[in-house]
C-alpha positions as CSV (number, residue, x, y, z in Angstrom):
1,M,-52.1,-21.7,22.7
2,T,-51.6,-23.7,25.9
3,L,-53.2,-21.0,27.9
4,I,-56.3,-21.0,25.6
5,I,-56.7,-24.7,25.9
6,L,-56.2,-24.6,29.7
7,L,-58.8,-21.8,30.1
8,F,-61.3,-23.6,27.9
9,S,-60.7,-27.0,29.7
10,L,-61.2,-25.5,33.1
11,G,-64.2,-23.6,32.0
12,I,-65.8,-26.7,30.5
13,L,-64.9,-28.7,33.7
14,L,-66.6,-26.1,35.9
15,L,-69.7,-26.0,33.7
16,A,-69.9,-29.8,34.0
17,V,-69.5,-29.6,37.8
18,E,-72.3,-26.9,37.8
19,V,-74.7,-29.5,36.6
20,I,-74.0,-31.8,39.6
21,I,-73.5,-29.0,42.2
22,P,-76.0,-26.3,41.3
23,G,-75.7,-22.8,42.6
24,G,-74.5,-20.7,39.7
25,I,-71.1,-19.8,41.1
26,L,-69.1,-22.6,39.5
27,G,-70.9,-22.1,36.2
28,S,-70.3,-18.4,36.3
29,I,-66.6,-19.0,36.9
30,G,-66.5,-21.5,34.1
31,G,-68.1,-19.0,31.7
32,L,-65.6,-16.4,32.7
33,L,-62.7,-18.8,32.1
34,M,-64.1,-19.6,28.7
35,F,-64.5,-15.8,28.0
36,G,-60.9,-15.4,29.1
37,G,-59.9,-18.1,26.7
38,C,-61.7,-16.3,23.9
39,V,-59.9,-13.0,24.8
40,A,-56.5,-14.9,24.8
41,A,-57.4,-16.4,21.4
42,F,-58.0,-13.0,20.0
43,L,-54.8,-11.6,21.4
44,T,-52.5,-14.5,20.4
45,L,-54.2,-16.0,17.3
46,G,-55.8,-12.9,15.8
47,T,-59.3,-12.3,14.6
48,G,-59.7,-15.6,12.8
49,G,-58.6,-17.6,15.9
50,G,-60.7,-15.5,18.2
51,I,-63.8,-16.0,16.1
52,I,-63.2,-19.8,16.1
53,A,-62.7,-19.7,19.9
54,V,-66.0,-17.8,20.3
55,A,-67.8,-20.3,18.1
56,V,-66.4,-23.2,20.1
57,A,-67.4,-21.5,23.4
58,L,-71.0,-21.0,22.1
59,A,-71.2,-24.6,20.9
60,V,-69.9,-25.9,24.3
61,A,-72.4,-23.7,26.1
62,A,-75.3,-24.9,23.9
63,L,-74.2,-28.5,24.4
64,A,-74.0,-28.0,28.2
65,F,-77.5,-26.6,28.3
66,F,-78.9,-29.4,26.1
67,L,-77.3,-32.0,28.2
68,Q,-78.4,-30.4,31.5
69,F,-82.1,-29.8,30.5
70,R,-82.8,-32.6,28.0
71,V,-80.5,-35.6,28.6
72,L,-79.7,-35.4,32.3
73,P,-83.4,-35.5,33.6
74,K,-83.8,-38.9,31.8
75,T,-80.9,-40.5,33.5
76,P,-81.2,-42.3,36.9
77,I,-79.1,-39.6,38.6
78,G,-81.1,-36.9,37.0
79,R,-84.4,-38.4,38.1
80,R,-83.2,-38.3,41.6
81,A,-81.8,-34.8,41.3
82,F,-84.7,-33.0,39.6
83,L,-88.1,-32.3,41.2
84,T,-90.9,-34.1,39.4
85,K,-93.8,-33.6,41.8
86,E,-95.5,-30.4,42.8
87,I,-95.9,-29.4,46.4
88,T,-99.5,-28.5,46.9
89,A,-99.7,-28.0,50.6
90,V,-100.0,-24.5,52.1
91,T,-99.0,-23.0,55.4
92,T,-101.8,-21.3,57.3
93,S,-102.0,-19.7,60.6
94,F,-104.2,-21.2,63.3
95,R,-105.5,-18.1,64.9
96,E,-109.0,-19.4,65.6
97,E,-107.6,-22.5,67.4
98,T,-105.1,-20.5,69.5
99,Q,-107.6,-18.9,71.8
100,D,-108.6,-22.3,73.0
101,L,-105.0,-23.4,73.6
102,I,-103.8,-20.4,75.6
103,G,-103.7,-21.3,79.3
104,K,-103.5,-25.1,78.7
105,S,-100.8,-27.4,80.0
106,A,-98.4,-29.0,77.5
107,K,-95.5,-31.4,77.4
108,A,-92.3,-30.9,75.4
109,L,-92.0,-33.6,72.7
110,T,-88.5,-32.3,71.7
111,M,-86.0,-30.0,73.3
112,L,-87.2,-26.5,72.9
113,S,-84.0,-24.5,72.1
114,P,-86.0,-22.1,72.0
115,S,-88.2,-23.7,69.3
116,G,-89.5,-27.3,69.1
117,Y,-92.6,-29.4,69.3
118,I,-95.1,-29.8,72.2
119,L,-98.0,-32.1,72.8
120,I,-101.4,-30.7,73.9
121,D,-104.3,-33.1,74.3
122,G,-102.6,-35.7,72.1
123,K,-102.0,-33.2,69.2
124,R,-98.5,-31.9,68.2
125,Y,-97.8,-28.2,67.8
126,E,-94.8,-26.1,67.1
127,A,-93.8,-23.9,70.0
128,F,-91.4,-21.2,71.1
129,C,-90.2,-21.1,74.7
130,Q,-89.4,-17.7,76.2
131,N,-87.2,-19.2,78.9
132,G,-84.6,-20.5,76.4
133,Q,-83.8,-24.2,76.4
134,V,-86.3,-26.7,77.8
135,P,-85.6,-30.4,77.8
136,A,-87.9,-32.9,76.2
137,G,-90.6,-34.2,78.6
138,A,-90.8,-30.9,80.5
139,A,-94.1,-29.6,81.7
140,L,-95.1,-26.3,80.0
141,D,-97.9,-23.7,80.0
142,V,-99.2,-22.1,76.8
143,I,-99.0,-18.3,77.4
144,G,-99.6,-17.0,74.0
145,A,-99.4,-17.5,70.2
146,D,-98.1,-15.8,67.1
147,N,-99.1,-16.7,63.5
148,F,-97.6,-20.1,63.2
149,R,-96.5,-21.3,66.7
150,L,-97.5,-21.3,70.3
151,I,-95.5,-19.4,73.0
152,V,-94.9,-21.5,76.1
153,S,-93.0,-21.2,79.4
154,E,-92.0,-23.8,81.9
155,T,-94.6,-24.7,84.5
156,K,-93.7,-23.1,87.8
157,T,-93.6,-25.6,90.6
158,T,-94.5,-24.2,94.1
């Protein structure tokens, strides 16, 4: 009997932690522990005890789902944890603009290691440096572009 209570308690605890730390792993382990408690109940208490354990497990799972999806979103913690706004922005390539930028000089806004941000004519762009790491403030030349970023190299000083 102690094993059944222990398995159910740990399973319920892991299901409760799953609400706070999402990912599915802890909830899955909690469900397996509760299943193990049901199996142990069938083996030690017989069919009647096993059916009661399964009923308790289903009731606890239903209560956990109800609390997670109906009650928690209305609490202060839940309002911070759940997304309430839709992201409507899209990512697009800037192929038309890139032909004008190739060959221009740029300045590194952040360290490019090898990706970072550069400044061209007062506008910020994401860039990739083929030379590896480039410190912020370095002079760069735009040598190409892919779909979403510019390809740069350090300006050669002669």
